[in-house]
C-alpha positions in Angstrom: -4.2 3.7 22.9 -6.8 0.9 24.6 -5.2 -2.6 24.7 -8.2 -3.9 26.7 -11.5 -5.4 25.9 -12.5 -3.1 28.6 -12.9 -0.2 26.5 -15.4 -2.2 23.9 -18.9 -1.3 24.1 -21.7 -2.7 23.2 -20.5 -6.2 21.5 -21.3 -8.6 24.3 -21.9 -12.0 21.4 -18.8 -10.9 19.8 -16.6 -10.7 22.8 -18.2 -13.8 24.7 -16.8 -15.8 21.1 -13.2 -14.3 21.0 -12.9 -15.2 24.5 -14.4 -19.3 24.2 -11.7 -18.9 21.2 -8.9 -17.6 23.5 -9.8 -19.8 25.8 -10.0 -23.1 24.0 -7.0 -22.4 21.8 -9.3 -22.6 18.5 -8.5 -19.0 17.4 -7.4 -18.2 13.9 -4.5 -17.0 12.6 -6.3 -14.2 10.2 -9.8 -12.5 11.6 -11.7 -10.0 9.8 -13.7 -7.4 11.8 -16.3 -6.6 10.1 -19.0 -3.7 10.5 -19.6 0.3 9.8 -17.0 3.2 11.1 -16.9 4.2 14.5 -18.2 1.0 16.4 -15.2 -0.4 17.8 -13.4 -2.4 15.3 -10.1 -1.3 15.7 -10.8 -1.5 19.9 -11.5 -5.1 19.4 -8.1 -5.5 17.2 -6.3 -4.3 20.0 -8.4 -5.5 22.5 -7.2 -9.2 20.8 -3.6 -7.8 20.3 -3.1 -7.1 24.0 -4.8 -10.8 25.0 -2.7 -12.4 22.9 0.2 -11.1 24.5 -0.6 -10.6 28.0 0.9 -12.7 30.5 -2.3 -12.0 33.5 -5.2 -11.7 31.5 -8.6 -11.1 33.2 -11.4 -13.3 33.8 -13.1 -11.7 30.6 -10.3 -12.1 28.8 -9.4 -8.2 29.2 -5.4 -7.8 29.3 -4.2 -6.9 33.0 -2.2 -3.9 32.1 0.3 -3.9 34.1 2.4 -7.0 32.6 5.5 -6.7 30.8 4.0 -7.2 27.1 1.3 -4.9 28.3 3.6 -2.3 29.0 5.3 -2.6 25.9 1.7 -2.2 23.9 0.8 1.0 26.1 4.2 2.8 25.1 4.0 1.7 20.8 7.2 0.0 21.3 6.8 -3.9 21.6 8.4 -5.8 19.3 6.5 -8.8 17.7 3.2 -6.0 17.1 2.5 -4.0 13.9 -0.1 -2.1 13.4 -0.4 -0.2 10.0 -1.4 3.2 10.0 -5.3 4.5 9.1 -3.7 7.1 6.6 -2.9 7.1 3.7 -5.9 6.7 1.7 -4.5 3.4 0.2 -2.6 0.9 0.7 0.3 -0.2 -1.8 2.6 -2.2 -2.3 5.5 -1.0 -0.2 3.6 -1.2 3.1 3.6 -5.1 2.4 7.1 -5.6 0.5 10.7 -4.1 1.1 11.4 -2.9 -2.1 15.3 -1.3 -2.0 15.7 0.7 -5.2 12.4 0.2 -5.3 9.7 3.6 -7.3 8.5 3.7 -3.6 10.6 5.2 -0.7 9.5 3.1 2.3 10.2 4.4 5.5 8.4 2.1 7.9 8.0 -1.2 8.9 6.6 -3.3 6.1 4.1 -5.9 7.3 5.8 -9.1 5.6 9.1 -9.1 6.7 8.1 -8.2 9.9 6.2 -11.5 10.5 8.9 -13.6 9.1 11.2 -12.0 12.1 11.7 -14.5 14.5 9.6 -13.8 18.2 11.6 -11.0 20.6 9.2 -11.4 23.8 7.3 -14.2 23.5 5.7 -17.2 20.8 4.2 -14.8 18.2 3.3 -12.1 16.6 0.4 -9.6 16.0 -0.6 -7.5 13.1 -3.7 -5.1 12.5 -4.4 -3.6 9.0 -7.3 -1.5 9.9 -9.4 -0.1 7.0 -8.2 -3.1 4.9 -10.3 -2.4 2.3 -8.0 0.2 1.2 -5.5 -2.8 -0.2 -4.8 -2.0 -4.1 -4.9 -5.3 -5.7 -0.6 -5.6 -5.9 -0.8 -5.3 -2.6 -3.6 -7.8 -2.1 -1.5 -10.5 -4.4 1.5 -10.2 -2.2 -0.7 -11.0 1.6 -2.4 -13.3 0.0 0.2 -16.3 0.5 0.7 -14.8 4.1 -2.9 -15.7 4.9 -2.3 -19.0 3.0 0.8 -20.3 4.7 1.0 -18.0 7.7 4.7 -17.3 8.9 5.0 -19.6 12.5 2.2 -18.3 15.4 0.9 -15.4 13.5 -2.1 -14.1 14.7 -3.4 -11.3 11.7 -6.5 -8.6 12.2 -8.4 -6.5 9.7 -10.4 -4.3 9.8 -13.7 -3.6 7.3 -16.3 -1.8 6.9 -17.7 -4.3 4.6 -16.3 -8.0 3.6 -17.7 -7.1 -0.3 -14.8 -4.4 -0.3 -12.3 -6.8 0.0 -11.1 -9.5 -2.8 -12.6 -12.8 -1.8 -9.4 -14.7 -2.0 -8.7 -12.4 1.2 -11.9 -12.7 2.9 -12.7 -16.5 2.6 -9.6 -16.7 4.3 -10.5 -15.2 7.2 -12.5 -16.1 9.7 -15.3 -13.4 10.1 -16.4 -11.4 13.5 -19.0 -8.8 12.5 -19.7 -5.6 14.9 -23.1 -4.4 15.8 -24.5 -1.0 15.4 -24.3 0.6 19.1 -27.5 1.3 20.4 -28.4 5.2 20.8 -28.8 4.8 24.4 -25.2 3.5 25.2 -24.0 6.3 22.6 -25.4 9.2 24.3 -24.9 7.6 28.0 -20.9 7.3 26.7 -20.9 11.3 25.1 -21.9 12.6 28.2 -18.9 9.9 30.2 -16.4 11.7 28.2 -17.7 15.0 28.5 -18.1 15.4 24.2 -21.6 17.2 24.9 -24.4 17.7 27.4 -27.3 15.5 28.1 -29.5 17.7 26.5 -27.8 17.4 23.3 -26.5 13.6 23.3 -29.6 12.0 22.8 -30.0 13.7 19.2 -26.3 13.6 18.5 -26.4 9.7 19.3 -29.4 9.3 16.6 -28.0 11.0 14.2 -25.2 8.7 14.8 -27.0 5.7 13.1 -24.8 3.2 15.9 -21.6 4.6 15.5 -19.8 6.1 18.2 -17.1 7.4 16.0 -19.6 9.5 14.4 -21.1 10.7 17.6 -18.0 11.8 18.8 -17.4 13.6 15.2 -20.3 15.3 15.8 -19.9 16.5 18.9 -16.6 18.0 18.1 -18.2 20.2 15.0 -20.2 21.6 16.6 -22.9 21.0 14.5 -25.7 20.4 16.9 -28.1 23.6 16.5 -27.8 22.3 12.2 -28.7 18.5 13.3 -31.6 19.8 15.5 -33.1 22.3 12.7 -32.3 19.4 10.1 -34.1 16.4 12.1 -37.5 19.1 13.6 -38.2 21.4 11.1 -35.8 21.8 7.8 -38.2 19.6 5.4 -41.9 20.0 7.3 -43.1 22.0 5.1 -41.1 21.9 1.8 -41.7 24.8 -0.4 -39.5 28.0 -1.8 -38.4 29.4 1.8 -38.1 26.5 3.2 -35.3 25.9 0.1 -33.7 29.1 0.9 -33.2 28.0 5.0 -31.7 25.0 3.9 -29.6 26.9 1.2 -28.3 29.2 3.7 -28.0 26.7 6.8 -25.9 24.3 4.7 -23.8 27.3 3.0 -23.2 29.0 6.3 -21.1 26.2 7.3 -18.7 26.8 4.1 -18.1 30.0 5.2 -16.1 28.9 8.4 -13.8 27.1 5.9 -11.6 28.7 3.8 -9.0 26.5 2.3 -10.9 24.6 -0.9 -10.2 21.1 0.1 -12.1 21.7 3.8 -15.1 23.5 1.8 -15.6 20.4 0.1 -15.0 17.9 2.8 -17.7 20.5 4.9 -20.3 20.3 2.0 -19.8 16.1 1.9 -20.6 16.4 5.6 -23.4 18.3 5.9 -25.1 16.9 2.7 -25.0 13.7 4.6 -26.3 15.1 7.7 -29.8 16.1 4.9 -29.5 12.3 4.0 -29.7 11.3 7.3 -32.9 13.4 8.4 -34.7 12.4 5.4 -33.7 9.0 6.2 -35.4 9.7 9.9 -38.3 11.2 8.0 -38.8 8.4 5.6 -39.4 6.5 9.3 -42.2 9.1 10.6 -44.0 8.5 7.6 -43.0 10.4 4.6 -43.8 8.7 1.3 -40.8 6.6 0.3 -40.7 7.2 -3.8 -40.2 11.2 -2.4 -38.0 9.8 0.0 -35.7 8.1 -2.6 -36.0 10.7 -4.9 -34.7 13.4 -2.2 -32.0 11.5 -1.3 -30.7 10.6 -4.6 -31.0 14.3 -5.5 -28.8 14.4 -2.3 -26.3 11.9 -3.9 -25.9 13.3 -6.8 -24.8 17.0 -5.4 -21.9 14.9 -3.1 -20.6 13.3 -6.9 -20.6 16.6 -8.2 -18.4 18.1 -4.8 -15.8 15.2 -5.1 -15.6 16.3 -9.0 -14.6 19.9 -7.3 -17.9 21.7 -8.6 -18.1 25.2 -6.2 -19.6 23.5 -3.1 -21.7 26.7 -2.5 -23.6 26.2 -5.6 -23.9 22.8 -5.5 -25.3 23.1 -2.3 -27.4 25.6 -3.0 -28.8 23.9 -6.5 -29.7 20.3 -4.0 -31.5 22.5 -1.6 -33.9 23.7 -4.2 -34.2 20.2 -5.8 -34.5 18.4 -2.6 -37.7 20.4 -1.6 -39.0 20.7 -5.2 -39.5 16.7 -5.3 -40.8 16.8 -1.5 -43.5 19.6 -2.4 -44.8 17.6 -5.7 
């Protein structure tokens, strides 16, 4: 688990700002790290926590990795640090408040009682709330008072894909740090460095990821590179019946590798997303905007059908013919 700014890629401007605030002592008690999924928000959040606790930070502000607080963080045993899990899909009140005898069975450390405790190792406490937009309304309301009146020296770090997904009362009480999409070259080099993809595939996967290293790693690990190359290079060039059949076959073939219905739905949404990405790239290469918009809408509607448990294979076949029909007109 990374605890150093050295693990953050392509966010030099944001990192300089963070280091200035640490060095000057003008840190906020709550930060909102905003940017698309997979670009380093959680890495930055952990780096900030590491910098807060480290006894001998480096010249670039990175945690040293060898002092006692750094070792405790590395072993997930620092008593003054808490990171809420990225799952489940929502954050209920039980993650924030202890509710003895309540309807929720709490088998974890709730956030707000943790923050009220006196620090054990140093002068303050730190907590990270990944994907903070998962907060349900009652959890956000319980958290709001802590944001307004933090209990002693506290560093709260929320990560979000978009500030608009947070209640305004929460977002307005956090200092925003925006993270940029990563350049394709940076992603490509990182894929090769990690051994996630050979050089001949890394460039295409980096383009497909649209600025997200996490997305690129997901694509590289899914064995989807051949499908992506075909979608990006040839699938939408000559729309017609034959092309529609080829597209439907390519999409449904990926479903055959999944036996569970939930996995089929997830895979269907994945390949529809790849199709939408290929269409957006085709738009930049000269596809008529009106046709592109209608084709993308068809894919979006197909995704809605999949999430409503309509048969994934039937949806993909129908979407393939609908998209090709739109592009042919």
